[in-house]
PyMOL commands that place a pseudoatom at each C-alpha (Angstrom):
pseudoatom trace, name=CA, resn=MET, resi=1, chain=A, elem=C, hetatm=0, pos=[112.865, -65.907, -134.569]
pseudoatom trace, name=CA, resn=SER, resi=2, chain=A, elem=C, hetatm=0, pos=[112.896, -66.620, -137.916]
pseudoatom trace, name=CA, resn=LEU, resi=3, chain=A, elem=C, hetatm=0, pos=[116.588, -66.499, -139.890]
pseudoatom trace, name=CA, resn=GLU, resi=4, chain=A, elem=C, hetatm=0, pos=[114.426, -63.912, -142.339]
pseudoatom trace, name=CA, resn=LYS, resi=5, chain=A, elem=C, hetatm=0, pos=[113.322, -62.035, -139.440]
pseudoatom trace, name=CA, resn=ASP, resi=6, chain=A, elem=C, hetatm=0, pos=[116.922, -61.867, -138.017]
pseudoatom trace, name=CA, resn=THR, resi=7, chain=A, elem=C, hetatm=0, pos=[118.317, -60.552, -140.978]
pseudoatom trace, name=CA, resn=MET, resi=8, chain=A, elem=C, hetatm=0, pos=[115.596, -57.985, -141.329]
pseudoatom trace, name=CA, resn=MET, resi=9, chain=A, elem=C, hetatm=0, pos=[116.358, -56.189, -137.915]
pseudoatom trace, name=CA, resn=ASN, resi=10, chain=A, elem=C, hetatm=0, pos=[119.934, -56.413, -138.504]
pseudoatom trace, name=CA, resn=SER, resi=11, chain=A, elem=C, hetatm=0, pos=[119.414, -54.471, -142.009]
pseudoatom trace, name=CA, resn=LEU, resi=12, chain=A, elem=C, hetatm=0, pos=[117.238, -51.957, -139.931]
pseudoatom trace, name=CA, resn=LYS, resi=13, chain=A, elem=C, hetatm=0, pos=[119.386, -51.506, -137.642]
pseudoatom trace, name=CA, resn=GLN, resi=14, chain=A, elem=C, hetatm=0, pos=[122.416, -50.974, -140.193]
pseudoatom trace, name=CA, resn=THR, resi=15, chain=A, elem=C, hetatm=0, pos=[120.446, -48.832, -142.678]
pseudoatom trace, name=CA, resn=VAL, resi=16, chain=A, elem=C, hetatm=0, pos=[117.239, -46.845, -141.259]
pseudoatom trace, name=CA, resn=ILE, resi=17, chain=A, elem=C, hetatm=0, pos=[117.988, -47.222, -136.690]
pseudoatom trace, name=CA, resn=PRO, resi=18, chain=A, elem=C, hetatm=0, pos=[121.357, -44.855, -138.042]
pseudoatom trace, name=CA, resn=ILE, resi=19, chain=A, elem=C, hetatm=0, pos=[119.101, -42.338, -139.722]
pseudoatom trace, name=CA, resn=LEU, resi=20, chain=A, elem=C, hetatm=0, pos=[116.476, -42.255, -137.160]
pseudoatom trace, name=CA, resn=ARG, resi=21, chain=A, elem=C, hetatm=0, pos=[119.338, -41.373, -134.646]
pseudoatom trace, name=CA, resn=GLU, resi=22, chain=A, elem=C, hetatm=0, pos=[120.392, -38.572, -136.616]
pseudoatom trace, name=CA, resn=LYS, resi=23, chain=A, elem=C, hetatm=0, pos=[116.530, -37.032, -137.008]
pseudoatom trace, name=CA, resn=GLY, resi=24, chain=A, elem=C, hetatm=0, pos=[116.927, -37.162, -133.418]
pseudoatom trace, name=CA, resn=PHE, resi=25, chain=A, elem=C, hetatm=0, pos=[115.327, -39.763, -133.183]
pseudoatom trace, name=CA, resn=LYS, resi=26, chain=A, elem=C, hetatm=0, pos=[115.143, -41.522, -129.903]
pseudoatom trace, name=CA, resn=GLY, resi=27, chain=A, elem=C, hetatm=0, pos=[113.823, -45.134, -127.501]
pseudoatom trace, name=CA, resn=SER, resi=28, chain=A, elem=C, hetatm=0, pos=[114.928, -48.792, -129.171]
pseudoatom trace, name=CA, resn=PHE, resi=29, chain=A, elem=C, hetatm=0, pos=[114.119, -51.395, -131.984]
pseudoatom trace, name=CA, resn=PRO, resi=30, chain=A, elem=C, hetatm=0, pos=[111.264, -51.546, -132.376]
pseudoatom trace, name=CA, resn=HIS, resi=31, chain=A, elem=C, hetatm=0, pos=[109.888, -48.130, -131.089]
pseudoatom trace, name=CA, resn=PHE, resi=32, chain=A, elem=C, hetatm=0, pos=[111.360, -44.922, -131.785]
pseudoatom trace, name=CA, resn=TYR, resi=33, chain=A, elem=C, hetatm=0, pos=[110.181, -41.219, -130.656]
pseudoatom trace, name=CA, resn=ARG, resi=34, chain=A, elem=C, hetatm=0, pos=[111.857, -37.382, -130.762]
pseudoatom trace, name=CA, resn=LYS, resi=35, chain=A, elem=C, hetatm=0, pos=[110.519, -34.383, -129.194]
pseudoatom trace, name=CA, resn=THR, resi=36, chain=A, elem=C, hetatm=0, pos=[109.551, -31.158, -130.918]
pseudoatom trace, name=CA, resn=GLU, resi=37, chain=A, elem=C, hetatm=0, pos=[108.688, -28.142, -129.758]
pseudoatom trace, name=CA, resn=GLU, resi=38, chain=A, elem=C, hetatm=0, pos=[105.194, -28.509, -130.988]
pseudoatom trace, name=CA, resn=ARG, resi=39, chain=A, elem=C, hetatm=0, pos=[105.035, -32.134, -130.575]
pseudoatom trace, name=CA, resn=ALA, resi=40, chain=A, elem=C, hetatm=0, pos=[106.425, -35.958, -130.407]
pseudoatom trace, name=CA, resn=ASP, resi=41, chain=A, elem=C, hetatm=0, pos=[107.140, -37.704, -133.764]
pseudoatom trace, name=CA, resn=LEU, resi=42, chain=A, elem=C, hetatm=0, pos=[106.559, -41.474, -133.043]
pseudoatom trace, name=CA, resn=LEU, resi=43, chain=A, elem=C, hetatm=0, pos=[107.484, -44.044, -134.947]
pseudoatom trace, name=CA, resn=MET, resi=44, chain=A, elem=C, hetatm=0, pos=[106.829, -48.398, -135.075]
pseudoatom trace, name=CA, resn=PHE, resi=45, chain=A, elem=C, hetatm=0, pos=[108.651, -51.257, -136.438]
pseudoatom trace, name=CA, resn=GLN, resi=46, chain=A, elem=C, hetatm=0, pos=[105.915, -54.263, -136.640]
pseudoatom trace, name=CA, resn=PHE, resi=47, chain=A, elem=C, hetatm=0, pos=[106.703, -56.994, -137.678]
pseudoatom trace, name=CA, resn=SER, resi=48, chain=A, elem=C, hetatm=0, pos=[103.580, -59.998, -139.285]
pseudoatom trace, name=CA, resn=MET, resi=49, chain=A, elem=C, hetatm=0, pos=[103.086, -62.983, -137.060]
pseudoatom trace, name=CA, resn=TRP, resi=50, chain=A, elem=C, hetatm=0, pos=[103.323, -64.947, -140.274]
pseudoatom trace, name=CA, resn=GLY, resi=51, chain=A, elem=C, hetatm=0, pos=[106.486, -63.960, -141.203]
pseudoatom trace, name=CA, resn=GLY, resi=52, chain=A, elem=C, hetatm=0, pos=[107.842, -62.006, -144.126]
pseudoatom trace, name=CA, resn=VAL, resi=53, chain=A, elem=C, hetatm=0, pos=[106.149, -58.991, -144.185]
pseudoatom trace, name=CA, resn=LEU, resi=54, chain=A, elem=C, hetatm=0, pos=[106.444, -55.365, -142.157]
pseudoatom trace, name=CA, resn=TYR, resi=55, chain=A, elem=C, hetatm=0, pos=[105.291, -52.142, -141.124]
pseudoatom trace, name=CA, resn=VAL, resi=56, chain=A, elem=C, hetatm=0, pos=[106.060, -48.706, -140.451]
pseudoatom trace, name=CA, resn=GLU, resi=57, chain=A, elem=C, hetatm=0, pos=[103.990, -47.010, -138.084]
pseudoatom trace, name=CA, resn=ILE, resi=58, chain=A, elem=C, hetatm=0, pos=[104.098, -43.572, -137.872]
pseudoatom trace, name=CA, resn=SER, resi=59, chain=A, elem=C, hetatm=0, pos=[101.859, -40.594, -135.119]
pseudoatom trace, name=CA, resn=LYS, resi=60, chain=A, elem=C, hetatm=0, pos=[102.470, -37.500, -132.889]
pseudoatom trace, name=CA, resn=CYS, resi=61, chain=A, elem=C, hetatm=0, pos=[101.597, -36.432, -129.714]
pseudoatom trace, name=CA, resn=PRO, resi=62, chain=A, elem=C, hetatm=0, pos=[101.700, -33.594, -127.159]
pseudoatom trace, name=CA, resn=PRO, resi=63, chain=A, elem=C, hetatm=0, pos=[105.653, -32.973, -126.546]
pseudoatom trace, name=CA, resn=GLU, resi=64, chain=A, elem=C, hetatm=0, pos=[105.096, -34.220, -123.220]
pseudoatom trace, name=CA, resn=GLY, resi=65, chain=A, elem=C, hetatm=0, pos=[103.652, -37.311, -123.682]
pseudoatom trace, name=CA, resn=TYR, resi=66, chain=A, elem=C, hetatm=0, pos=[99.676, -38.394, -123.800]
pseudoatom trace, name=CA, resn=THR, resi=67, chain=A, elem=C, hetatm=0, pos=[96.705, -39.007, -122.278]
pseudoatom trace, name=CA, resn=ASN, resi=68, chain=A, elem=C, hetatm=0, pos=[94.146, -41.787, -124.334]
pseudoatom trace, name=CA, resn=ILE, resi=69, chain=A, elem=C, hetatm=0, pos=[90.733, -40.918, -123.873]
pseudoatom trace, name=CA, resn=LEU, resi=70, chain=A, elem=C, hetatm=0, pos=[90.542, -42.967, -120.386]
pseudoatom trace, name=CA, resn=GLY, resi=71, chain=A, elem=C, hetatm=0, pos=[92.352, -40.610, -118.766]
pseudoatom trace, name=CA, resn=GLU, resi=72, chain=A, elem=C, hetatm=0, pos=[95.726, -42.420, -118.663]
pseudoatom trace, name=CA, resn=PHE, resi=73, chain=A, elem=C, hetatm=0, pos=[98.811, -40.864, -119.107]
pseudoatom trace, name=CA, resn=TYR, resi=74, chain=A, elem=C, hetatm=0, pos=[101.533, -42.104, -120.451]
pseudoatom trace, name=CA, resn=PRO, resi=75, chain=A, elem=C, hetatm=0, pos=[104.896, -39.939, -120.849]
pseudoatom trace, name=CA, resn=LEU, resi=76, chain=A, elem=C, hetatm=0, pos=[107.304, -39.134, -124.018]
pseudoatom trace, name=CA, resn=ASN, resi=77, chain=A, elem=C, hetatm=0, pos=[110.258, -42.359, -123.332]
pseudoatom trace, name=CA, resn=LYS, resi=78, chain=A, elem=C, hetatm=0, pos=[106.501, -44.765, -121.990]
pseudoatom trace, name=CA, resn=MET, resi=79, chain=A, elem=C, hetatm=0, pos=[104.746, -43.831, -125.911]
pseudoatom trace, name=CA, resn=LYS, resi=80, chain=A, elem=C, hetatm=0, pos=[104.331, -46.304, -128.461]
pseudoatom trace, name=CA, resn=VAL, resi=81, chain=A, elem=C, hetatm=0, pos=[102.355, -45.800, -131.238]
pseudoatom trace, name=CA, resn=TYR, resi=82, chain=A, elem=C, hetatm=0, pos=[99.855, -48.609, -130.992]
pseudoatom trace, name=CA, resn=LEU, resi=83, chain=A, elem=C, hetatm=0, pos=[98.332, -46.536, -127.857]
pseudoatom trace, name=CA, resn=VAL, resi=84, chain=A, elem=C, hetatm=0, pos=[97.565, -43.337, -129.634]
pseudoatom trace, name=CA, resn=THR, resi=85, chain=A, elem=C, hetatm=0, pos=[93.699, -43.640, -130.374]
pseudoatom trace, name=CA, resn=GLY, resi=86, chain=A, elem=C, hetatm=0, pos=[90.923, -41.650, -131.497]
pseudoatom trace, name=CA, resn=GLY, resi=87, chain=A, elem=C, hetatm=0, pos=[86.899, -42.330, -132.469]
pseudoatom trace, name=CA, resn=GLY, resi=88, chain=A, elem=C, hetatm=0, pos=[87.870, -46.090, -132.310]
pseudoatom trace, name=CA, resn=LEU, resi=89, chain=A, elem=C, hetatm=0, pos=[90.016, -45.685, -135.136]
pseudoatom trace, name=CA, resn=PRO, resi=90, chain=A, elem=C, hetatm=0, pos=[93.579, -45.753, -135.490]
pseudoatom trace, name=CA, resn=LEU, resi=91, chain=A, elem=C, hetatm=0, pos=[92.849, -42.118, -137.042]
pseudoatom trace, name=CA, resn=ASN, resi=92, chain=A, elem=C, hetatm=0, pos=[95.494, -40.489, -135.448]
pseudoatom trace, name=CA, resn=ARG, resi=93, chain=A, elem=C, hetatm=0, pos=[98.122, -43.569, -136.698]
pseudoatom trace, name=CA, resn=ARG, resi=94, chain=A, elem=C, hetatm=0, pos=[99.133, -44.328, -140.473]
pseudoatom trace, name=CA, resn=ARG, resi=95, chain=A, elem=C, hetatm=0, pos=[101.004, -46.814, -142.117]
pseudoatom trace, name=CA, resn=ILE, resi=96, chain=A, elem=C, hetatm=0, pos=[104.040, -44.981, -144.607]
pseudoatom trace, name=CA, resn=GLY, resi=97, chain=A, elem=C, hetatm=0, pos=[105.292, -47.483, -147.923]
pseudoatom trace, name=CA, resn=LYS, resi=98, chain=A, elem=C, hetatm=0, pos=[104.034, -47.357, -151.390]
pseudoatom trace, name=CA, resn=SER, resi=99, chain=A, elem=C, hetatm=0, pos=[102.163, -50.087, -150.823]
pseudoatom trace, name=CA, resn=VAL, resi=100, chain=A, elem=C, hetatm=0, pos=[98.454, -49.411, -150.623]
pseudoatom trace, name=CA, resn=ASN, resi=101, chain=A, elem=C, hetatm=0, pos=[98.375, -50.942, -147.462]
pseudoatom trace, name=CA, resn=GLY, resi=102, chain=A, elem=C, hetatm=0, pos=[101.692, -50.289, -146.305]
pseudoatom trace, name=CA, resn=MET, resi=103, chain=A, elem=C, hetatm=0, pos=[103.563, -53.415, -146.351]
pseudoatom trace, name=CA, resn=PHE, resi=104, chain=A, elem=C, hetatm=0, pos=[107.061, -54.474, -146.536]
pseudoatom trace, name=CA, resn=GLU, resi=105, chain=A, elem=C, hetatm=0, pos=[107.391, -57.639, -148.548]
pseudoatom trace, name=CA, resn=PHE, resi=106, chain=A, elem=C, hetatm=0, pos=[110.551, -59.026, -147.558]
pseudoatom trace, name=CA, resn=ASN, resi=107, chain=A, elem=C, hetatm=0, pos=[112.375, -62.422, -147.493]
pseudoatom trace, name=CA, resn=ARG, resi=108, chain=A, elem=C, hetatm=0, pos=[116.056, -63.097, -146.171]
pseudoatom trace, name=CA, resn=ASP, resi=109, chain=A, elem=C, hetatm=0, pos=[117.595, -62.068, -149.845]
pseudoatom trace, name=CA, resn=ASN, resi=110, chain=A, elem=C, hetatm=0, pos=[116.610, -58.832, -150.237]
pseudoatom trace, name=CA, resn=THR, resi=111, chain=A, elem=C, hetatm=0, pos=[116.771, -57.291, -146.760]
pseudoatom trace, name=CA, resn=ASP, resi=112, chain=A, elem=C, hetatm=0, pos=[118.995, -54.832, -147.679]
pseudoatom trace, name=CA, resn=GLN, resi=113, chain=A, elem=C, hetatm=0, pos=[116.791, -53.719, -150.538]
pseudoatom trace, name=CA, resn=VAL, resi=114, chain=A, elem=C, hetatm=0, pos=[114.123, -53.441, -147.867]
pseudoatom trace, name=CA, resn=ALA, resi=115, chain=A, elem=C, hetatm=0, pos=[115.858, -51.517, -145.478]
pseudoatom trace, name=CA, resn=LEU, resi=116, chain=A, elem=C, hetatm=0, pos=[116.389, -48.946, -148.472]
pseudoatom trace, name=CA, resn=GLN, resi=117, chain=A, elem=C, hetatm=0, pos=[112.830, -48.711, -149.163]
pseudoatom trace, name=CA, resn=ILE, resi=118, chain=A, elem=C, hetatm=0, pos=[112.165, -48.128, -145.646]
pseudoatom trace, name=CA, resn=GLU, resi=119, chain=A, elem=C, hetatm=0, pos=[114.831, -45.462, -145.780]
pseudoatom trace, name=CA, resn=GLU, resi=120, chain=A, elem=C, hetatm=0, pos=[113.105, -43.685, -148.342]
pseudoatom trace, name=CA, resn=ALA, resi=121, chain=A, elem=C, hetatm=0, pos=[109.173, -43.784, -146.700]
pseudoatom trace, name=CA, resn=LEU, resi=122, chain=A, elem=C, hetatm=0, pos=[110.458, -41.745, -143.764]
pseudoatom trace, name=CA, resn=THR, resi=123, chain=A, elem=C, hetatm=0, pos=[110.681, -39.136, -146.339]
pseudoatom trace, name=CA, resn=GLU, resi=124, chain=A, elem=C, hetatm=0, pos=[107.007, -39.477, -146.377]
pseudoatom trace, name=CA, resn=ALA, resi=125, chain=A, elem=C, hetatm=0, pos=[106.872, -39.719, -142.703]
pseudoatom trace, name=CA, resn=GLU, resi=126, chain=A, elem=C, hetatm=0, pos=[108.831, -36.440, -142.183]
pseudoatom trace, name=CA, resn=GLU, resi=127, chain=A, elem=C, hetatm=0, pos=[106.016, -34.665, -144.403]
pseudoatom trace, name=CA, resn=TRP, resi=128, chain=A, elem=C, hetatm=0, pos=[102.882, -36.469, -142.465]
pseudoatom trace, name=CA, resn=TRP, resi=129, chain=A, elem=C, hetatm=0, pos=[104.493, -35.493, -139.513]
pseudoatom trace, name=CA, resn=VAL, resi=130, chain=A, elem=C, hetatm=0, pos=[103.962, -31.830, -139.966]
pseudoatom trace, name=CA, resn=SER, resi=131, chain=A, elem=C, hetatm=0, pos=[101.031, -32.371, -143.175]
pseudoatom trace, name=CA, resn=TYR, resi=132, chain=A, elem=C, hetatm=0, pos=[98.015, -33.378, -140.677]
pseudoatom trace, name=CA, resn=PRO, resi=133, chain=A, elem=C, hetatm=0, pos=[96.288, -31.353, -138.670]
pseudoatom trace, name=CA, resn=ASP, resi=134, chain=A, elem=C, hetatm=0, pos=[98.082, -31.015, -135.206]
pseudoatom trace, name=CA, resn=TRP, resi=135, chain=A, elem=C, hetatm=0, pos=[95.057, -33.052, -132.883]
pseudoatom trace, name=CA, resn=CYS, resi=136, chain=A, elem=C, hetatm=0, pos=[97.357, -33.845, -130.543]
pseudoatom trace, name=CA, resn=LYS, resi=137, chain=A, elem=C, hetatm=0, pos=[97.718, -30.040, -129.853]
pseudoatom trace, name=CA, resn=ASN, resi=138, chain=A, elem=C, hetatm=0, pos=[96.239, -29.673, -126.970]
pseudoatom trace, name=CA, resn=ASN, resi=139, chain=A, elem=C, hetatm=0, pos=[95.931, -33.287, -126.722]
pseudoatom trace, name=CA, resn=ASP, resi=140, chain=A, elem=C, hetatm=0, pos=[92.879, -34.199, -127.494]
pseudoatom trace, name=CA, resn=THR, resi=141, chain=A, elem=C, hetatm=0, pos=[91.936, -37.292, -129.966]
pseudoatom trace, name=CA, resn=ILE, resi=142, chain=A, elem=C, hetatm=0, pos=[89.090, -37.342, -132.351]
for i in range(1, 142): cmd.bond("trace and resi %d" % i, "trace and resi %d" % (i + 1))
show_as sticks, trace
zoom trace
């Protein structure tokens, strides 16, 4: 791993991960989930292979887990954001953040600030989990 990525991961583990835990999320870096009565909220951190860019992607699924269009079932503790599909496009997933494509750009000198930006973006995630249509209620895909 690069020094920048290691530094970014440390900033996330000091700032964002404790907040996710307070909000009831389980899992381990980079995949987290939170079970509610109606659904399970999913969150994933994804680093660009070219470095200096981090995405935070969210989705949701039924509280017991997810069955994809091929009939494969994933229990909640094995569920990952990237497994959620629909109509051949990631319509049931979203990147959070203020930039157009949800990029958080970082270098070794600004990782604490980027972690705070991600913390702020968690509000956007909370709103999406509540307001986005509950396609997952019946374990349907779009």
